[in-house]
C-alpha positions as CSV (number, residue, x, y, z in Angstrom):
1,M,-95.5,63.3,-234.7
2,I,-96.7,59.7,-235.2
3,D,-99.5,58.8,-237.6
4,I,-100.9,55.6,-236.0
5,I,-102.8,54.7,-239.2
6,K,-99.4,54.1,-240.9
7,I,-98.2,51.7,-238.2
8,S,-100.0,48.7,-239.7
9,S,-101.2,47.6,-243.1
10,L,-102.7,44.4,-241.5
11,Y,-105.2,46.0,-239.1
12,E,-107.5,48.9,-238.7
13,L,-106.0,51.2,-236.0
14,R,-107.7,53.8,-233.9
15,R,-107.0,55.8,-230.8
16,L,-108.6,54.4,-227.7
17,D,-110.3,56.6,-225.1
18,A,-112.6,56.4,-222.1
19,S,-115.4,54.9,-224.2
20,D,-113.2,51.9,-224.9
21,V,-112.3,51.1,-221.2
22,D,-114.6,48.0,-221.1
23,S,-113.2,46.4,-224.2
24,I,-109.6,47.1,-223.1
25,L,-110.4,45.7,-219.7
26,G,-111.9,42.6,-221.4
27,L,-108.7,42.0,-223.3
28,C,-106.6,42.5,-220.2
29,L,-108.7,40.2,-218.0
30,K,-107.9,37.4,-220.5
31,N,-104.2,37.7,-219.8
32,P,-103.8,36.8,-216.1
33,Q,-100.1,35.7,-216.5
34,F,-99.1,39.3,-217.4
35,Y,-100.7,40.6,-214.2
36,A,-99.1,37.9,-212.1
37,Y,-95.7,39.7,-212.6
38,C,-96.6,43.4,-212.4
39,E,-97.8,45.7,-209.7
40,A,-101.0,46.7,-211.6
41,E,-104.3,44.9,-211.7
42,P,-106.7,44.9,-214.6
43,T,-109.5,47.1,-213.3
44,R,-111.6,49.8,-215.0
45,E,-109.8,52.4,-212.9
46,Q,-106.3,51.1,-213.9
47,V,-107.2,51.0,-217.6
48,F,-108.6,54.6,-217.4
49,S,-105.5,55.7,-215.6
50,D,-103.3,54.1,-218.2
51,L,-105.1,55.9,-221.0
52,C,-103.8,59.3,-219.8
53,A,-100.6,58.4,-217.9
54,T,-97.4,59.8,-219.3
55,P,-93.8,59.8,-218.2
56,P,-92.5,62.9,-216.5
57,G,-92.0,65.8,-219.0
58,I,-94.1,64.1,-221.7
59,A,-97.2,65.9,-223.0
60,L,-100.4,63.9,-223.6
61,S,-100.1,64.9,-227.2
62,D,-97.0,62.6,-227.5
63,K,-98.9,59.6,-226.2
64,Y,-100.7,57.2,-228.6
65,Y,-102.9,54.6,-226.9
66,F,-104.5,52.7,-229.7
67,G,-106.1,49.4,-230.7
68,F,-105.5,47.1,-233.6
69,Y,-108.8,45.8,-235.0
70,Q,-109.8,43.1,-237.4
71,K,-113.4,44.0,-238.2
72,E,-114.9,44.5,-234.8
73,T,-112.4,42.4,-232.9
74,L,-109.8,44.1,-230.7
75,M,-106.7,42.2,-231.6
76,A,-104.1,44.1,-229.6
77,V,-103.6,47.3,-227.6
78,M,-100.4,49.5,-227.7
79,D,-99.4,52.5,-225.7
80,L,-96.6,54.3,-227.6
81,I,-94.8,57.4,-226.3
82,D,-93.1,59.6,-229.0
83,G,-89.7,60.9,-228.0
84,Y,-89.2,59.3,-224.6
85,P,-86.7,59.4,-223.1
86,E,-84.9,61.1,-226.0
87,P,-86.4,62.6,-229.2
88,E,-85.1,59.7,-231.4
89,V,-86.7,57.0,-229.2
90,A,-90.2,55.6,-229.1
91,F,-91.2,53.9,-225.9
92,I,-93.8,51.2,-225.8
93,G,-95.5,51.6,-222.4
94,F,-97.9,48.7,-222.9
95,F,-98.6,46.1,-225.5
96,M,-101.1,43.3,-225.1
97,M,-102.5,40.8,-227.5
98,N,-105.9,39.4,-227.4
99,R,-105.3,36.0,-225.8
100,D,-107.6,34.3,-228.4
101,F,-105.0,35.1,-231.1
102,Q,-101.7,34.6,-229.2
103,G,-99.2,32.1,-230.6
104,Q,-100.1,32.8,-234.2
105,G,-97.3,35.3,-235.1
106,I,-99.8,38.2,-235.0
107,G,-98.0,40.1,-232.2
108,T,-94.7,39.7,-233.9
109,A,-96.1,41.0,-237.2
110,I,-97.5,44.0,-235.3
111,V,-94.2,44.8,-233.6
112,Q,-92.3,44.4,-236.9
113,E,-94.7,46.7,-238.8
114,A,-94.5,49.3,-235.9
115,A,-90.7,49.1,-236.0
116,S,-90.6,49.6,-239.8
117,Y,-92.9,52.6,-239.6
118,L,-91.1,54.2,-236.6
119,K,-87.8,54.0,-238.5
120,T,-89.4,56.1,-241.4
121,T,-90.2,58.8,-238.8
122,G,-86.5,59.1,-237.9
123,K,-86.7,57.0,-234.7
124,T,-83.5,55.1,-234.1
125,T,-84.6,53.0,-231.1
126,I,-87.7,51.5,-229.5
127,R,-87.6,50.9,-225.8
128,L,-89.8,49.2,-223.3
129,A,-89.9,47.7,-219.8
130,I,-90.4,44.0,-219.1
131,D,-91.5,42.8,-215.7
132,K,-88.6,40.9,-214.3
133,G,-89.4,37.2,-214.0
134,N,-92.2,37.2,-216.6
135,P,-91.0,34.4,-219.0
136,Q,-93.7,34.9,-221.6
137,S,-93.0,38.7,-222.0
138,T,-89.2,38.2,-221.9
139,H,-89.4,35.5,-224.6
140,F,-91.7,37.6,-226.8
141,W,-89.6,40.7,-226.8
142,E,-86.3,38.9,-227.2
143,K,-87.7,37.0,-230.1
144,N,-88.6,40.3,-231.6
145,G,-85.1,41.7,-231.4
146,F,-85.2,43.5,-228.1
147,T,-82.1,43.3,-225.8
148,V,-82.2,43.9,-222.1
149,I,-79.9,46.9,-221.4
150,K,-80.4,47.2,-217.6
151,E,-82.6,46.6,-214.6
152,V,-84.5,49.4,-213.1
153,D,-86.6,49.8,-210.0
154,R,-90.3,50.4,-210.8
155,N,-93.1,50.8,-208.3
156,G,-91.3,48.7,-205.7
157,G,-90.4,45.9,-208.2
158,T,-87.8,45.4,-210.8
159,A,-88.2,45.8,-214.5
160,L,-85.9,45.0,-217.4
161,L,-85.3,48.0,-219.7
162,A,-85.0,46.6,-223.2
163,E,-84.4,48.2,-226.6
164,K,-84.4,47.5,-230.2
165,K,-82.2,49.5,-232.6
166,L,-83.9,50.4,-235.8
């Protein structure tokens, strides 16, 4: 079990739910480059769907969709799956920074803190998928120690499966 409060000492963290759809959507709409490379579109329906989507065989209780706040400002959103695809792995299904704060090292600090915390829970690896061809996402995750391990078909497109050993 993951205690999201322990993931960051820099920000207030809280689980996001249907009442947060508009603020999540606002954050997403400010990041059009991300959506240029993926099959999804930033709509209320898509955000709501993402709040409760889990990989096959994963219970909703193992999904942590949460926000990083600085006072009232939503700085970032993370969707973290505990134990997917194996018990010792955490999977980041979605991570997006508030565009107003990109390029300042905040995203890197968040990912580093998350990795440090997940290691204390016994996780040995963090995995995620990067939309193939998205230079911004690829650069960010490689800069943060993730290595592409293979290409996978996803929703008619290609994603790069990447991982970071803890």
